N, CA, C and O of each residue as an XYZ file, in Angstrom:
536
protein
N       0.845     -1.165      0.000
C       0.000      0.000      0.000
C       0.896      1.235      0.000
O       1.820      1.345      0.805
N       0.613      2.154     -0.904
C       1.416      3.359     -1.035
C       0.731      4.510     -0.302
O      -0.485      4.685     -0.387
N       1.540      5.296      0.423
C       1.028      6.428      1.179
C       1.076      7.662      0.288
O       2.153      8.153     -0.050
N      -0.092      8.158     -0.087
C      -0.169      9.356     -0.907
C      -0.021     10.582     -0.022
O      -0.565     10.622      1.081
N       0.703     11.572     -0.492
C       0.933     12.813      0.250
C       1.555     12.548      1.623
O       1.262     13.248      2.593
N       2.406     11.543      1.691
C       3.034     11.156      2.956
C       3.828     12.276      3.582
O       3.786     12.455      4.799
N       4.554     13.037      2.774
C       5.361     14.140      3.300
C       4.500     15.201      3.964
O       4.852     15.723      5.022
N       3.380     15.516      3.347
C       2.472     16.520      3.903
C       1.848     16.013      5.207
O       1.714     16.760      6.176
N       1.471     14.737      5.212
C       0.858     14.157      6.417
C       1.857     14.142      7.570
O       1.514     14.521      8.690
N       3.071     13.716      7.309
C       4.082     13.653      8.371
C       4.425     15.056      8.854
O       4.581     15.272     10.056
N       4.546     16.011      7.939
C       4.801     17.394      8.330
C       3.664     17.914      9.205
O       3.908     18.588     10.206
N       2.456     17.611      8.839
C       1.286     18.027      9.633
C       1.306     17.420     11.029
O       1.001     18.097     12.011
N       1.671     16.130     11.115
C       1.745     15.467     12.423
C       2.829     16.105     13.284
O       2.613     16.321     14.476
N       3.982     16.411     12.713
C       5.073     17.032     13.455
C       4.650     18.419     13.956
O       4.885     18.754     15.117
N       4.035     19.216     13.093
C       3.574     20.551     13.494
C       2.526     20.438     14.599
O       2.561     21.199     15.566
N       1.609     19.505     14.464
C       0.581     19.284     15.482
C       1.221     18.916     16.824
O       0.838     19.449     17.865
N       2.197     18.003     16.795
C       2.876     17.569     18.032
C       3.620     18.740     18.677
O       3.603     18.884     19.899
N       4.270     19.573     17.867
C       4.963     20.736     18.413
C       3.987     21.710     19.071
O       4.258     22.220     20.158
N       2.868     21.965     18.427
C       1.887     22.890     18.988
C       1.263     22.356     20.278
O       1.055     23.115     21.225
N       0.969     21.079     20.320
C       0.353     20.482     21.498
C       1.327     20.458     22.680
O       0.916     20.668     23.821
N       2.601     20.207     22.419
C       3.577     20.111     23.512
C       4.248     21.444     23.848
O       5.046     21.517     24.783
N       3.933     22.487     23.097
C       4.545     23.793     23.291
C       4.525     24.278     24.750
O       5.572     24.696     25.247
N       3.394     24.243     25.455
C       3.382     24.740     26.841
C       4.330     23.973     27.766
O       4.798     24.532     28.758
N       4.618     22.726     27.468
C       5.466     21.914     28.332
C       6.952     22.231     28.179
O       7.692     22.189     29.162
N       7.398     22.545     26.972
C       8.824     22.767     26.768
C       9.214     24.227     26.646
O      10.406     24.533     26.679
N       8.277     25.129     26.509
C       8.602     26.539     26.291
C       9.352     27.142     27.474
O      10.388     27.775     27.269
N       8.873     26.973     28.692
C       9.502     27.590     29.851
C      10.435     26.658     30.601
O      10.811     26.947     31.738
N      10.812     25.558     29.994
C      11.670     24.566     30.658
C      12.992     25.202     31.078
O      13.684     25.826     30.272
N      13.326     25.031     32.353
C      14.592     25.526     32.858
C      14.548     26.938     33.403
O      15.474     27.358     34.096
N      13.493     27.678     33.107
C      13.385     29.034     33.618
C      12.760     28.999     35.005
O      11.848     28.217     35.275
N      13.261     29.851     35.866
C      12.698     29.950     37.209
C      11.932     31.253     37.326
O      12.386     32.309     36.886
N      10.781     31.152     37.920
C       9.969     32.323     38.174
C      10.150     32.671     39.650
O       9.696     31.914     40.508
N      10.797     33.786     39.972
C      11.072     34.082     41.375
C       9.790     34.278     42.187
O       8.819     34.869     41.714
N       9.814     33.777     43.392
C       8.661     33.927     44.282
C       8.462     35.402     44.603
O       9.426     36.166     44.648
N       7.220     35.802     44.823
C       6.967     37.210     45.116
C       7.507     37.597     46.491
O       7.581     36.776     47.406
N       7.877     38.853     46.606
C       8.298     39.394     47.897
C       7.051     40.012     48.524
O       6.486     40.969     47.996
N       6.634     39.454     49.652
C       5.412     39.908     50.300
C       5.737     40.947     51.365
O       6.678     40.780     52.141
N       4.969     41.999     51.397
C       5.191     43.062     52.361
C       4.360     42.820     53.616
O       3.135     42.722     53.556
N       5.042     42.727     54.742
C       4.350     42.617     56.030
C       4.561     43.903     56.833
O       4.492     43.905     58.062
N       4.818     44.985     56.114
C       5.052     46.278     56.738
C       3.750     47.068     56.771
O       3.491     47.901     55.902
N       2.933     46.794     57.791
C       1.694     47.544     57.979
C       1.697     48.104     59.398
O       2.401     47.584     60.264
N       0.925     49.151     59.646
C       0.895     49.719     61.000
C       0.505     48.682     62.065
O       1.115     48.643     63.133
N      -0.490     47.856     61.790
C      -0.938     46.873     62.782
C       0.145     45.841     63.073
O       0.352     45.476     64.230
N       0.834     45.370     62.046
C       1.903     44.386     62.251
C       3.072     45.024     62.980
O       3.673     44.397     63.852
N       3.400     46.256     62.635
C       4.517     46.942     63.290
C       4.255     47.201     64.775
O       5.200     47.333     65.552
N       2.989     47.273     65.175
C       2.650     47.483     66.581
C       2.697     46.195     67.394
O       2.731     46.248     68.624
N       2.699     45.047     66.738
C       2.750     43.775     67.459
C       4.135     43.596     68.073
O       5.136     43.793     67.385
N       4.215     43.229     69.348
C       5.526     43.083     69.977
C       6.373     41.966     69.367
O       7.589     42.112     69.244
N       5.752     40.865     68.989
C       6.509     39.735     68.446
C       6.216     39.473     66.969
O       6.768     38.540     66.385
N       5.354     40.287     66.364
C       4.990     40.180     64.943
C       4.591     38.762     64.548
O       5.001     38.266     63.498
N       3.793     38.112     65.390
C       3.320     36.755     65.110
C       1.928     36.796     64.502
O       1.096     37.634     64.852
N       1.701     35.879     63.593
C       0.384     35.702     62.990
C      -0.398     34.719     63.874
O       0.047     34.370     64.968
N      -1.550     34.283     63.395
C      -2.338     33.292     64.130
C      -1.523     32.033     64.415
O      -1.501     31.519     65.533
N      -0.865     31.564     63.379
C      -0.003     30.385     63.452
C       1.339     30.781     62.844
O       1.492     31.900     62.355
N       2.312     29.868     62.872
C       3.624     30.221     62.315
C       3.535     30.388     60.794
O       2.595     29.921     60.150
N       4.547     31.069     60.242
C       4.530     31.443     58.820
C       4.437     30.233     57.895
O       3.710     30.281     56.903
N       5.154     29.151     58.195
C       5.103     27.985     57.299
C       3.711     27.362     57.298
O       3.233     26.928     56.250
N       3.053     27.312     58.460
C       1.680     26.799     58.520
C       0.761     27.681     57.686
O      -0.052     27.175     56.913
N       0.886     28.997     57.837
C       0.000     29.913     57.124
C       0.230     29.844     55.616
O      -0.728     29.928     54.848
N       1.477     29.692     55.177
C       1.751     29.572     53.735
C       1.071     28.342     53.155
O       0.509     28.391     52.060
N       1.124     27.250     53.885
C       0.582     25.991     53.378
C      -0.922     25.857     53.576
O      -1.603     25.260     52.742
N      -1.444     26.400     54.663
C      -2.808     26.049     55.083
C      -3.765     27.216     55.251
O      -4.849     27.023     55.801
N      -3.415     28.425     54.802
C      -4.316     29.534     55.093
C      -5.683     29.358     54.441
O      -6.692     29.755     55.025
N      -5.741     28.773     53.245
C      -7.059     28.584     52.615
C      -7.867     27.518     53.346
O      -9.082     27.654     53.494
N      -7.204     26.460     53.803
C      -7.914     25.446     54.596
C      -8.459     26.074     55.872
O      -9.594     25.814     56.272
N      -7.634     26.908     56.505
C      -8.058     27.581     57.735
C      -9.248     28.496     57.460
O     -10.223     28.493     58.211
N      -9.170     29.275     56.389
C     -10.273     30.184     56.067
C     -11.546     29.420     55.717
O     -12.640     29.840     56.094
N     -11.419     28.309     55.004
C     -12.599     27.502     54.690
C     -13.208     26.900     55.954
O     -14.429     26.852     56.099
N     -12.353     26.441     56.865
C     -12.836     25.905     58.142
C     -13.537     27.002     58.936
O     -14.595     26.776     59.522
N     -12.937     28.191     58.948
C     -13.554     29.329     59.635
C     -14.921     29.627     59.043
O     -15.895     29.815     59.772
N     -14.990     29.670     57.713
C     -16.262     29.994     57.049
C     -17.331     28.986     57.415
O     -18.441     29.361     57.792
N     -17.003     27.708     57.306
C     -17.984     26.661     57.622
C     -18.425     26.757     59.081
O     -19.617     26.687     59.381
N     -17.458     26.920     59.986
C     -17.786     26.981     61.408
C     -18.591     28.210     61.777
O     -19.548     28.117     62.545
N     -18.214     29.361     61.238
C     -18.892     30.614     61.589
C     -20.284     30.681     60.979
O     -21.243     31.038     61.663
N     -20.401     30.344     59.712
C     -21.679     30.497     59.016
C     -22.663     29.391     59.387
O     -23.841     29.661     59.618
N     -22.193     28.167     59.445
C     -23.107     27.039     59.645
C     -23.271     26.613     61.099
O     -24.308     26.071     61.483
N     -22.224     26.865     61.918
C     -22.272     26.363     63.287
C     -22.160     27.463     64.339
O     -22.256     27.185     65.534
N     -21.961     28.698     63.913
C     -21.890     29.815     64.849
C     -20.604     29.885     65.663
O     -20.569     30.568     66.687
N     -19.559     29.207     65.242
C     -18.281     29.247     65.955
C     -17.544     30.520     65.568
O     -17.113     30.669     64.425
N     -17.401     31.428     66.510
C     -16.802     32.730     66.211
C     -15.466     32.950     66.897
O     -14.956     34.071     66.903
N     -14.879     31.886     67.486
C     -13.610     32.024     68.184
C     -12.658     30.935     67.718
O     -13.029     29.763     67.656
N     -11.427     31.325     67.390
C     -10.390     30.377     66.960
C      -9.296     30.359     68.016
O      -8.804     31.409     68.432
N      -8.921     29.168     68.442
C      -7.818     29.024     69.388
C      -6.624     28.464     68.628
O      -6.678     27.365     68.075
N      -5.541     29.243     68.612
C      -4.318     28.843     67.906
C      -3.631     27.719     68.670
O      -3.982     27.420     69.811
N      -2.645     27.101     68.022
C      -1.939     25.985     68.642
C      -1.184     26.412     69.902
O      -0.894     25.577     70.760
N      -0.863     27.701     70.023
C      -0.165     28.161     71.228
C      -1.124     28.665     72.304
O      -0.683     29.189     73.327
N      -2.436     28.511     72.084
C      -3.430     28.866     73.092
C      -4.042     30.249     72.946
O      -5.013     30.557     73.637
N      -3.507     31.092     72.069
C      -4.086     32.421     71.867
C      -5.431     32.284     71.159
O      -5.631     31.365     70.364
N      -6.353     33.206     71.453
C      -7.687     33.169     70.846
C      -7.872     34.368     69.923
O      -7.390     35.467     70.194
N      -8.582     34.125     68.829
C      -8.836     35.164     67.837
C     -10.280     35.084     67.377
O     -10.879     34.009     67.351
N     -10.834     36.244     67.012
C     -12.162     36.278     66.422
C     -12.075     35.670     65.019
O     -11.130     35.939     64.277
N     -13.050     34.861     64.668
C     -13.107     34.269     63.336
C     -13.689     35.326     62.406
O     -14.906     35.491     62.320
N     -12.800     36.042     61.709
C     -13.227     37.137     60.848
C     -12.130     37.448     59.838
O     -11.012     37.798     60.216
N     -12.451     37.321     58.562
C     -11.469     37.642     57.522
C     -11.102     39.122     57.592
O      -9.922     39.471     57.622
N     -12.110     39.988     57.618
C     -11.817     41.420     57.613
C     -11.372     41.923     58.977
O     -10.547     42.834     59.047
N     -11.889     41.361     60.064
C     -11.550     41.848     61.394
C     -10.250     41.292     61.938
O      -9.570     41.968     62.711
N      -9.889     40.087     61.558
C      -8.672     39.474     62.085
C      -7.560     39.485     61.040
O      -6.526     40.119     61.250
N      -7.753     38.803     59.933
C      -6.697     38.687     58.912
C      -6.357     40.042     58.300
O      -5.199     40.461     58.302
N      -7.363     40.713     57.784
C      -7.122     41.959     57.063
C      -6.899     43.143     57.992
O      -6.558     44.233     57.532
N      -7.087     42.944     59.289
C      -6.723     43.996     60.241
C      -5.204     44.188     60.194
O      -4.715     45.316     60.140
N      -4.465     43.076     60.214
C      -2.998     43.156     60.149
C      -2.507     43.253     58.708
O      -1.634     44.065     58.403
N      -3.057     42.436     57.828
C      -2.630     42.406     56.422
C      -3.514     43.343     55.614
O      -4.213     42.927     54.690
N      -3.467     44.613     55.982
C      -4.322     45.615     55.338
C      -3.805     46.028     53.968
O      -4.477     46.763     53.245
N      -2.616     45.561     53.607
C      -2.022     45.888     52.311
C      -2.307     44.766     51.310
O      -1.385     44.111     50.824
N      -3.564     44.556     51.012
C      -4.001     43.443     50.170
C      -3.233     43.366     48.857
O      -2.855     42.273     48.433
N      -2.995     44.492     48.210
C      -2.290     44.474     46.920
C      -0.832     44.053     47.055
O      -0.279     43.464     46.126
N      -0.197     44.340     48.189
C       1.216     43.994     48.388
C       1.400     42.660     49.108
O       2.513     42.134     49.152
N       0.343     42.114     49.663
C       0.467     40.860     50.404
C      -0.354     39.764     49.724
O       0.211     38.848     49.127
N      -1.651     39.851     49.809
C      -2.523     38.802     49.263
C      -2.397     38.679     47.742
O      -2.151     37.595     47.213
N      -2.569     39.803     47.054
C      -2.620     39.780     45.593
C      -1.317     39.300     44.962
O      -1.352     38.574     43.968
N      -0.179     39.684     45.511
C       1.105     39.260     44.928
C       1.225     37.744     44.918
O       1.629     37.155     43.916
N       0.879     37.121     46.016
C       1.001     35.664     46.103
C      -0.066     34.978     45.254
O       0.228     34.022     44.536
N      -1.302     35.463     45.334
C      -2.375     34.855     44.548
C      -2.095     34.982     43.050
O      -2.342     34.038     42.299
N      -1.589     36.122     42.607
C      -1.253     36.301     41.194
C      -0.111     35.381     40.778
O      -0.146     34.805     39.690
N       0.887     35.239     41.620
C       2.023     34.355     41.348
C       1.553     32.906     41.185
O       2.020     32.189     40.300
N       0.633     32.491     42.040
C       0.139     31.116     42.014
C      -0.989     30.914     40.999
O      -1.370     29.777     40.718
N      -1.519     31.991     40.456
C      -2.633     31.877     39.525
C      -3.934     31.546     40.240
O      -4.853     30.989     39.639
N      -4.013     31.886     41.520
C      -5.214     31.604     42.314
C      -6.186     32.769     42.192
O      -5.787     33.932     42.132
N      -7.452     32.434     42.158
C      -8.492     33.450     42.091
C      -9.499     33.195     43.209
O     -10.590     32.678     42.969
N      -9.117     33.567     44.449
C     -10.040     33.325     45.563
C     -11.283     34.196     45.436
O     -11.233     35.298     44.892
N     -12.385     33.688     45.943
C     -13.646     34.430     45.835
C     -14.019     35.107     47.149
O     -15.189     35.422     47.370
N     -13.040     35.335     48.023
C     -13.296     35.944     49.334
C     -14.009     37.285     49.197
O     -14.941     37.585     49.942
N     -13.560     38.082     48.236
C     -14.037     39.450     48.153
C     -15.292     39.593     47.301
O     -15.687     40.703     46.944
N     -15.911     38.469     46.980
C     -17.245     38.558     46.403
C     -18.250     38.851     47.519
O     -19.340     39.360     47.258
N     -17.880     38.527     48.770
C     -18.719     38.828     49.929
C     -18.080     39.872     50.846
O     -18.763     40.767     51.343
N     -16.779     39.755     51.065
C     -16.086     40.625     52.013
C     -15.647     41.919     51.353
O     -15.333     41.956     50.164
N     -15.633     42.974     52.144
C     -15.197     44.279     51.671
C     -13.692     44.387     51.892
O     -13.185     44.050     52.962
N     -12.993     44.856     50.876
C     -11.561     45.069     50.971
C     -11.314     46.292     51.849
O     -11.934     47.333     51.636
N     -10.419     46.187     52.833
C     -10.171     47.348     53.703
C      -9.777     48.575     52.897
O      -8.966     48.492     51.974
N     -10.354     49.701     53.251
C     -10.051     50.957     52.577
C     -10.923     51.228     51.368
O     -10.885     52.333     50.827
N     -11.707     50.257     50.927
C     -12.579     50.466     49.785
C     -14.001     50.727     50.258
O     -14.418     50.229     51.303
N     -14.730     51.501     49.492
C     -16.109     51.812     49.817
C     -16.988     50.751     49.175
O     -16.793     50.402     48.011
N     -17.952     50.238     49.923
C     -18.887     49.247     49.400
C     -19.819     49.950     48.406
O     -20.513     50.906     48.751
N     -19.815     49.457     47.180
C     -20.615     50.091     46.118
C     -21.913     49.384     45.920
O     -22.709     49.782     45.068
């Protein structure tokens, strides 16, 4: 059996394979530097030990799990108090607790979320500090 237009077919297959695999090999070897997050806010600067609810590594890995747990507990079960692993207690509130200290959303939250390609829906309900509710 003879393959008619074999050169064109093989060229088409090669071009197709290159286009399909393009996203995988285009950025190979390049490093995208992690964002530098600003924790320089008046509320954080007033803290004597500049500690968050939990340690920084826990918050980097688990802040969304923590916020989801807070949301479920506060909205569905009325739990409005969080006790940290070191025994400190905090009000369960995104705007009152988290954004009280991290009031620089564009320099803290947004930089990391943009770097990771995350699109949290927190602010579909919550008001961003400093913004007027429209």
